[in-house]
A tleap script that builds the chain and sets N, CA, C and O, in Angstrom:
source leaprc.protein.ff14SB
mol = sequence {
  NMET LEU ARG ASN SER LEU SER PHE THR GLN
  LYS SER LYS ARG GLU ILE GLN ALA ILE GLU
  GLN ARG ILE ASP ASP LEU SER TRP GLY PHE
  GLU TYR GLY GLU VAL PHE SER PHE LYS LYS
  GLY ILE GLN PHE GLU LEU GLY ASN ALA SER
  HIE ILE LEU GLY SER CYS PHE VAL TRP PHE
  GLU ILE SER LEU GLU SER ASP GLU ASP ASP
  TYR ARG ILE LEU PHE SER GLY ASP LEU GLY
  CYS THR ASP THR PRO ILE LEU THR ASP PRO
  ASP ILE PRO ASP CALA
}
set mol.1.N position { 111.099 110.831 63.342 }
set mol.1.CA position { 111.440 110.257 62.390 }
set mol.1.C position { 110.842 110.151 60.905 }
set mol.1.O position { 111.405 109.638 59.937 }
set mol.2.N position { 109.577 110.750 60.943 }
set mol.2.CA position { 108.963 111.124 59.716 }
set mol.2.C position { 109.601 111.975 58.873 }
set mol.2.O position { 109.910 111.771 57.699 }
set mol.3.N position { 109.831 113.204 59.718 }
set mol.3.CA position { 110.719 114.331 59.367 }
set mol.3.C position { 111.624 114.311 58.880 }
set mol.3.O position { 111.845 115.035 57.909 }
set mol.4.N position { 112.626 113.347 59.440 }
set mol.4.CA position { 114.106 113.048 59.310 }
set mol.4.C position { 113.912 112.360 57.790 }
set mol.4.O position { 114.437 113.016 56.890 }
set mol.5.N position { 113.367 111.376 57.467 }
set mol.5.CA position { 113.195 110.642 56.544 }
set mol.5.C position { 112.751 111.373 55.394 }
set mol.5.O position { 113.251 111.147 54.292 }
set mol.6.N position { 111.795 112.288 55.569 }
set mol.6.CA position { 111.447 113.133 54.581 }
set mol.6.C position { 112.371 114.176 53.888 }
set mol.6.O position { 112.218 114.750 52.810 }
set mol.7.N position { 113.356 114.261 54.791 }
set mol.7.CA position { 114.420 115.386 54.454 }
set mol.7.C position { 115.373 114.987 53.465 }
set mol.7.O position { 116.194 115.772 52.991 }
set mol.8.N position { 115.269 113.638 53.108 }
set mol.8.CA position { 115.945 113.365 52.053 }
set mol.8.C position { 115.264 112.876 50.901 }
set mol.8.O position { 115.602 111.955 50.157 }
set mol.9.N position { 114.355 113.542 50.855 }
set mol.9.CA position { 113.567 113.526 49.508 }
set mol.9.C position { 113.679 114.982 48.845 }
set mol.9.O position { 114.422 115.824 49.350 }
set mol.10.N position { 112.939 115.246 47.733 }
set mol.10.CA position { 112.813 116.411 47.234 }
set mol.10.C position { 112.006 117.249 47.311 }
set mol.10.O position { 111.880 118.174 46.507 }
set mol.11.N position { 111.225 117.023 48.453 }
set mol.11.CA position { 110.114 117.595 48.806 }
set mol.11.C position { 110.264 118.956 49.743 }
set mol.11.O position { 111.019 118.889 50.713 }
set mol.12.N position { 109.681 119.970 49.515 }
set mol.12.CA position { 109.957 121.217 50.326 }
set mol.12.C position { 109.587 121.282 51.351 }
set mol.12.O position { 108.612 120.573 51.596 }
set mol.13.N position { 110.232 122.275 52.653 }
set mol.13.CA position { 109.730 122.239 53.576 }
set mol.13.C position { 108.315 122.148 53.874 }
set mol.13.O position { 107.928 121.424 54.792 }
set mol.14.N position { 107.389 122.937 53.055 }
set mol.14.CA position { 105.897 123.304 53.383 }
set mol.14.C position { 105.214 121.960 53.000 }
set mol.14.O position { 104.260 121.575 53.676 }
set mol.15.N position { 105.743 121.099 51.752 }
set mol.15.CA position { 105.153 119.744 51.697 }
set mol.15.C position { 105.472 118.949 52.599 }
set mol.15.O position { 104.720 118.010 52.860 }
set mol.16.N position { 106.436 119.102 53.156 }
set mol.16.CA position { 106.893 117.852 54.422 }
set mol.16.C position { 105.738 118.375 55.671 }
set mol.16.O position { 105.214 117.570 56.441 }
set mol.17.N position { 105.524 119.551 55.691 }
set mol.17.CA position { 104.831 119.944 57.012 }
set mol.17.C position { 103.345 119.601 56.677 }
set mol.17.O position { 102.579 119.198 57.553 }
set mol.18.N position { 102.994 119.763 55.479 }
set mol.18.CA position { 101.582 119.234 54.983 }
set mol.18.C position { 101.355 117.955 55.101 }
set mol.18.O position { 100.229 117.623 55.471 }
set mol.19.N position { 102.351 116.929 54.820 }
set mol.19.CA position { 102.281 115.552 55.234 }
set mol.19.C position { 102.243 115.324 56.505 }
set mol.19.O position { 101.353 114.583 56.921 }
set mol.20.N position { 103.106 115.850 57.341 }
set mol.20.CA position { 102.960 115.844 58.715 }
set mol.20.C position { 101.723 115.738 59.404 }
set mol.20.O position { 101.345 114.810 60.119 }
set mol.21.N position { 101.005 117.021 59.047 }
set mol.21.CA position { 99.722 117.627 59.347 }
set mol.21.C position { 98.762 116.596 58.915 }
set mol.21.O position { 97.844 116.243 59.654 }
set mol.22.N position { 98.949 116.099 57.727 }
set mol.22.CA position { 97.705 115.287 57.246 }
set mol.22.C position { 97.955 113.626 58.094 }
set mol.22.O position { 97.007 112.880 58.341 }
set mol.23.N position { 99.186 113.349 58.384 }
set mol.23.CA position { 99.216 111.941 59.086 }
set mol.23.C position { 98.729 112.522 60.532 }
set mol.23.O position { 97.913 111.778 61.075 }
set mol.24.N position { 98.992 113.448 61.110 }
set mol.24.CA position { 98.374 113.852 62.612 }
set mol.24.C position { 97.031 113.736 62.449 }
set mol.24.O position { 96.412 112.961 63.178 }
set mol.25.N position { 96.393 114.465 61.497 }
set mol.25.CA position { 94.860 114.648 61.399 }
set mol.25.C position { 94.133 113.163 61.336 }
set mol.25.O position { 93.003 112.957 61.780 }
set mol.26.N position { 94.821 112.341 60.822 }
set mol.26.CA position { 94.250 110.883 60.421 }
set mol.26.C position { 94.584 110.019 61.453 }
set mol.26.O position { 93.916 108.987 61.517 }
set mol.27.N position { 95.604 110.221 62.413 }
set mol.27.CA position { 96.021 108.953 63.477 }
set mol.27.C position { 95.581 109.580 64.730 }
set mol.27.O position { 95.100 110.696 64.928 }
set mol.28.N position { 95.926 108.361 65.743 }
set mol.28.CA position { 95.704 108.823 66.827 }
set mol.28.C position { 96.599 107.691 67.704 }
set mol.28.O position { 96.733 106.603 67.143 }
set mol.29.N position { 97.066 107.811 68.701 }
set mol.29.CA position { 97.778 107.048 69.597 }
set mol.29.C position { 97.188 106.425 70.557 }
set mol.29.O position { 96.105 106.783 71.020 }
set mol.30.N position { 98.026 105.159 71.057 }
set mol.30.CA position { 97.599 104.349 72.046 }
set mol.30.C position { 98.954 104.440 73.215 }
set mol.30.O position { 100.009 104.915 72.797 }
set mol.31.N position { 98.888 104.077 74.334 }
set mol.31.CA position { 99.885 103.987 75.263 }
set mol.31.C position { 99.562 102.553 75.916 }
set mol.31.O position { 98.492 102.135 76.358 }
set mol.32.N position { 100.789 101.947 75.840 }
set mol.32.CA position { 101.217 100.753 76.457 }
set mol.32.C position { 100.387 100.819 78.098 }
set mol.32.O position { 100.258 101.738 78.907 }
set mol.33.N position { 99.981 99.528 78.099 }
set mol.33.CA position { 99.495 99.299 79.470 }
set mol.33.C position { 97.930 100.030 79.911 }
set mol.33.O position { 97.418 99.972 81.029 }
set mol.34.N position { 97.374 100.702 78.714 }
set mol.34.CA position { 96.089 101.282 79.037 }
set mol.34.C position { 95.032 100.180 78.100 }
set mol.34.O position { 95.241 99.731 76.973 }
set mol.35.N position { 93.957 99.964 78.929 }
set mol.35.CA position { 92.954 99.568 78.406 }
set mol.35.C position { 91.760 100.238 77.359 }
set mol.35.O position { 91.105 101.241 77.639 }
set mol.36.N position { 91.662 99.615 76.360 }
set mol.36.CA position { 90.719 100.480 75.397 }
set mol.36.C position { 89.619 99.478 74.946 }
set mol.36.O position { 89.856 98.318 74.611 }
set mol.37.N position { 88.415 100.043 74.976 }
set mol.37.CA position { 87.012 99.259 75.034 }
set mol.37.C position { 86.438 99.373 73.717 }
set mol.37.O position { 86.534 100.505 73.244 }
set mol.38.N position { 85.823 98.448 72.941 }
set mol.38.CA position { 85.034 98.651 71.774 }
set mol.38.C position { 83.654 98.176 72.151 }
set mol.38.O position { 83.448 97.820 73.311 }
set mol.39.N position { 82.765 98.147 71.315 }
set mol.39.CA position { 81.605 97.734 71.627 }
set mol.39.C position { 81.352 96.214 71.749 }
set mol.39.O position { 82.214 95.410 71.397 }
set mol.40.N position { 80.236 95.857 72.218 }
set mol.40.CA position { 80.114 94.111 72.357 }
set mol.40.C position { 80.933 93.440 73.055 }
set mol.40.O position { 81.172 92.250 72.849 }
set mol.41.N position { 81.589 94.319 74.202 }
set mol.41.CA position { 82.414 93.572 75.148 }
set mol.41.C position { 83.959 93.142 74.712 }
set mol.41.O position { 84.591 92.221 75.229 }
set mol.42.N position { 84.394 93.948 73.723 }
set mol.42.CA position { 85.845 93.671 72.985 }
set mol.42.C position { 86.597 94.956 73.967 }
set mol.42.O position { 86.275 96.118 74.214 }
set mol.43.N position { 87.807 94.036 74.380 }
set mol.43.CA position { 88.643 95.142 74.774 }
set mol.43.C position { 89.961 94.763 74.431 }
set mol.43.O position { 90.274 93.609 74.136 }
set mol.44.N position { 90.937 95.976 74.475 }
set mol.44.CA position { 92.403 95.643 74.098 }
set mol.44.C position { 93.337 96.489 74.712 }
set mol.44.O position { 93.171 97.638 75.122 }
set mol.45.N position { 94.596 95.601 74.731 }
set mol.45.CA position { 95.531 96.184 75.511 }
set mol.45.C position { 96.893 96.107 75.130 }
set mol.45.O position { 97.413 94.999 75.003 }
set mol.46.N position { 97.725 97.452 74.874 }
set mol.46.CA position { 99.172 96.845 74.272 }
set mol.46.C position { 100.168 97.080 75.376 }
set mol.46.O position { 100.195 97.875 76.315 }
set mol.47.N position { 101.095 95.995 74.902 }
set mol.47.CA position { 102.239 95.849 75.696 }
set mol.47.C position { 103.532 96.141 74.974 }
set mol.47.O position { 103.491 96.063 73.746 }
set mol.48.N position { 104.555 96.431 75.490 }
set mol.48.CA position { 105.769 96.859 74.777 }
set mol.48.C position { 106.475 95.672 74.593 }
set mol.48.O position { 106.972 95.077 75.549 }
set mol.49.N position { 106.579 95.199 73.218 }
set mol.49.CA position { 107.423 94.204 72.690 }
set mol.49.C position { 108.936 94.315 72.398 }
set mol.49.O position { 109.703 93.361 72.276 }
set mol.50.N position { 109.253 95.647 72.304 }
set mol.50.CA position { 110.715 96.129 72.350 }
set mol.50.C position { 111.496 95.339 71.047 }
set mol.50.O position { 112.666 95.007 71.235 }
set mol.51.N position { 111.036 95.120 70.094 }
set mol.51.CA position { 111.516 94.463 69.075 }
set mol.51.C position { 112.212 95.524 68.338 }
set mol.51.O position { 113.432 95.552 68.180 }
set mol.52.N position { 111.315 96.464 67.859 }
set mol.52.CA position { 112.006 97.614 67.435 }
set mol.52.C position { 111.097 98.828 68.046 }
set mol.52.O position { 110.028 98.644 68.628 }
set mol.53.N position { 111.730 100.151 67.805 }
set mol.53.CA position { 111.076 101.342 68.515 }
set mol.53.C position { 109.540 101.299 68.243 }
set mol.53.O position { 109.135 101.025 67.113 }
set mol.54.N position { 108.805 101.528 69.122 }
set mol.54.CA position { 107.354 101.490 68.962 }
set mol.54.C position { 106.600 100.153 68.733 }
set mol.54.O position { 105.426 100.148 68.364 }
set mol.55.N position { 107.300 99.035 68.962 }
set mol.55.CA position { 106.392 97.711 68.362 }
set mol.55.C position { 105.869 97.266 69.918 }
set mol.55.O position { 106.401 97.471 71.009 }
set mol.56.N position { 104.756 96.655 69.604 }
set mol.56.CA position { 103.920 95.986 70.662 }
set mol.56.C position { 103.160 94.761 70.581 }
set mol.56.O position { 102.875 94.350 69.456 }
set mol.57.N position { 102.847 94.221 71.432 }
set mol.57.CA position { 101.851 93.048 71.174 }
set mol.57.C position { 100.717 93.574 71.845 }
set mol.57.O position { 100.876 94.435 72.711 }
set mol.58.N position { 99.268 93.035 71.455 }
set mol.58.CA position { 98.163 93.056 71.537 }
set mol.58.C position { 97.510 91.901 72.263 }
set mol.58.O position { 97.436 90.730 71.892 }
set mol.59.N position { 96.957 92.573 73.597 }
set mol.59.CA position { 95.788 91.466 74.451 }
set mol.59.C position { 94.675 91.993 73.934 }
set mol.59.O position { 94.408 93.194 73.954 }
set mol.60.N position { 93.745 90.807 73.285 }
set mol.60.CA position { 92.253 91.111 73.140 }
set mol.60.C position { 91.661 90.472 74.255 }
set mol.60.O position { 92.161 89.453 74.732 }
set mol.61.N position { 90.537 91.042 74.749 }
set mol.61.CA position { 89.845 90.312 75.816 }
set mol.61.C position { 88.173 90.513 75.220 }
set mol.61.O position { 87.654 91.611 75.019 }
set mol.62.N position { 87.542 89.249 75.017 }
set mol.62.CA position { 86.437 89.059 74.427 }
set mol.62.C position { 85.202 88.825 75.506 }
set mol.62.O position { 85.104 87.631 75.790 }
set mol.63.N position { 84.367 89.554 76.088 }
set mol.63.CA position { 83.164 88.879 77.091 }
set mol.63.C position { 81.803 89.105 76.299 }
set mol.63.O position { 81.193 90.100 75.909 }
set mol.64.N position { 81.593 87.666 76.235 }
set mol.64.CA position { 80.233 87.294 75.289 }
set mol.64.C position { 78.965 87.555 76.451 }
set mol.64.O position { 79.081 86.953 77.518 }
set mol.65.N position { 78.006 88.265 76.288 }
set mol.65.CA position { 77.011 88.318 77.209 }
set mol.65.C position { 76.362 86.594 77.493 }
set mol.65.O position { 76.078 86.192 78.622 }
set mol.66.N position { 76.233 85.838 76.368 }
set mol.66.CA position { 75.551 84.786 76.194 }
set mol.66.C position { 76.559 83.405 76.903 }
set mol.66.O position { 76.158 82.246 77.008 }
set mol.67.N position { 77.783 83.868 77.282 }
set mol.67.CA position { 78.763 83.054 77.690 }
set mol.67.C position { 79.204 83.485 78.897 }
set mol.67.O position { 79.259 84.683 79.176 }
set mol.68.N position { 79.658 82.255 79.950 }
set mol.68.CA position { 80.224 82.706 81.268 }
set mol.68.C position { 81.566 82.800 80.924 }
set mol.68.O position { 82.185 83.428 81.783 }
set mol.69.N position { 82.220 82.439 80.049 }
set mol.69.CA position { 84.112 82.351 80.001 }
set mol.69.C position { 84.205 83.812 79.173 }
set mol.69.O position { 83.408 84.338 78.396 }
set mol.70.N position { 85.284 84.165 79.583 }
set mol.70.CA position { 85.901 85.526 78.957 }
set mol.70.C position { 87.136 84.757 77.936 }
set mol.70.O position { 87.862 83.826 78.282 }
set mol.71.N position { 87.122 85.367 76.757 }
set mol.71.CA position { 88.624 84.889 75.799 }
set mol.71.C position { 89.488 86.049 75.944 }
set mol.71.O position { 89.218 87.249 76.000 }
set mol.72.N position { 90.682 85.364 75.996 }
set mol.72.CA position { 91.950 86.385 75.631 }
set mol.72.C position { 92.651 85.956 74.725 }
set mol.72.O position { 93.014 84.783 74.642 }
set mol.73.N position { 92.939 86.881 73.904 }
set mol.73.CA position { 93.970 86.427 72.581 }
set mol.73.C position { 95.145 87.338 72.363 }
set mol.73.O position { 95.035 88.551 72.188 }
set mol.74.N position { 96.428 86.586 72.388 }
set mol.74.CA position { 97.472 87.516 72.603 }
set mol.74.C position { 98.023 87.647 70.819 }
set mol.74.O position { 98.280 86.665 70.123 }
set mol.75.N position { 98.093 88.862 70.432 }
set mol.75.CA position { 98.590 88.876 69.027 }
set mol.75.C position { 99.975 89.583 68.849 }
set mol.75.O position { 100.020 90.810 68.930 }
set mol.76.N position { 101.253 88.756 68.579 }
set mol.76.CA position { 102.526 89.349 68.578 }
set mol.76.C position { 103.335 89.040 67.613 }
set mol.76.O position { 103.048 88.037 66.960 }
set mol.77.N position { 104.460 89.746 67.288 }
set mol.77.CA position { 105.338 89.668 66.315 }
set mol.77.C position { 106.532 88.901 67.331 }
set mol.77.O position { 106.345 88.078 68.228 }
set mol.78.N position { 107.702 89.448 66.874 }
set mol.78.CA position { 109.025 89.144 67.851 }
set mol.78.C position { 108.758 89.854 69.070 }
set mol.78.O position { 108.073 90.873 69.151 }
set mol.79.N position { 109.298 89.300 69.955 }
set mol.79.CA position { 109.636 90.411 71.533 }
set mol.79.C position { 111.059 90.418 71.503 }
set mol.79.O position { 111.773 89.426 71.354 }
set mol.80.N position { 111.439 91.630 71.659 }
set mol.80.CA position { 112.693 92.069 71.942 }
set mol.80.C position { 113.410 91.323 72.869 }
set mol.80.O position { 112.863 90.473 73.572 }
set mol.81.N position { 114.811 91.627 72.931 }
set mol.81.CA position { 115.779 90.960 74.002 }
set mol.81.C position { 115.769 91.806 74.904 }
set mol.81.O position { 115.239 92.904 74.737 }
set mol.82.N position { 116.505 91.357 76.321 }
set mol.82.CA position { 116.740 92.276 77.491 }
set mol.82.C position { 117.799 92.655 77.522 }
set mol.82.O position { 118.689 92.036 76.938 }
set mol.83.N position { 118.058 93.856 78.250 }
set mol.83.CA position { 119.559 94.475 78.591 }
set mol.83.C position { 119.950 94.983 76.878 }
set mol.83.O position { 120.891 94.409 76.330 }
set mol.84.N position { 119.431 95.711 76.363 }
set mol.84.CA position { 119.993 96.210 74.997 }
set mol.84.C position { 120.305 97.551 75.262 }
set mol.84.O position { 119.699 98.100 76.181 }
set mol.85.N position { 121.278 98.279 74.519 }
set mol.85.CA position { 121.813 99.405 74.716 }
set mol.85.C position { 120.591 100.725 74.559 }
set mol.85.O position { 120.647 101.757 75.227 }
set mol.86.N position { 119.556 100.433 73.574 }
set mol.86.CA position { 118.905 101.517 72.997 }
set mol.86.C position { 117.457 101.472 73.539 }
set mol.86.O position { 116.882 102.410 74.091 }
set mol.87.N position { 116.913 100.142 73.280 }
set mol.87.CA position { 115.567 99.781 73.689 }
set mol.87.C position { 114.987 99.492 75.245 }
set mol.87.O position { 115.961 99.390 75.991 }
set mol.88.N position { 114.123 99.380 75.746 }
set mol.88.CA position { 113.756 99.197 76.971 }
set mol.88.C position { 113.464 97.425 77.156 }
set mol.88.O position { 112.918 96.846 76.217 }
set mol.89.N position { 113.778 96.802 78.143 }
set mol.89.CA position { 113.409 95.466 78.196 }
set mol.89.C position { 111.877 95.035 77.486 }
set mol.89.O position { 111.251 96.090 77.593 }
set mol.90.N position { 111.158 94.253 76.965 }
set mol.90.CA position { 109.941 93.990 76.855 }
set mol.90.C position { 109.151 93.914 77.792 }
set mol.90.O position { 109.747 93.833 78.866 }
set mol.91.N position { 107.855 93.901 77.893 }
set mol.91.CA position { 106.787 93.542 78.842 }
set mol.91.C position { 106.825 92.051 78.526 }
set mol.91.O position { 106.977 91.475 77.448 }
set mol.92.N position { 106.625 91.529 79.910 }
set mol.92.CA position { 106.315 90.022 79.450 }
set mol.92.C position { 104.949 89.784 79.664 }
set mol.92.O position { 104.404 90.167 80.699 }
set mol.93.N position { 104.314 89.152 78.729 }
set mol.93.CA position { 102.789 88.677 78.800 }
set mol.93.C position { 102.541 87.862 79.912 }
set mol.93.O position { 103.357 87.259 80.609 }
set mol.94.N position { 101.241 87.914 80.003 }
set mol.94.CA position { 100.733 86.998 81.116 }
set mol.94.C position { 100.607 85.634 80.632 }
set mol.94.O position { 100.728 85.398 79.430 }
set mol.95.N position { 100.383 84.766 81.439 }
set mol.95.CA position { 100.446 83.572 80.841 }
set mol.95.C position { 99.121 83.229 80.420 }
set mol.95.O position { 98.915 82.164 79.837 }
savepdb mol mol.pdb
quit
């Protein structure tokens, strides 16, 4: 999508390739449904929101050493509709 949108600019092919490479060098990807861990007992998992291409919701789980309870926080924008012609159905967040 980036390459396509940059093709409408006055940038040369070389400039577009340099921009793509720079973005690739600075970014990394995450997969839906995979759990990622931070330090200090914080984890997150992405779910497919299907609102627009690539949209997601994020589950954060926080396990505090001094507390017996785990905390779960869901952050989301809009969830997409089901049975649309282009996008897959959204994942349904746990209760």
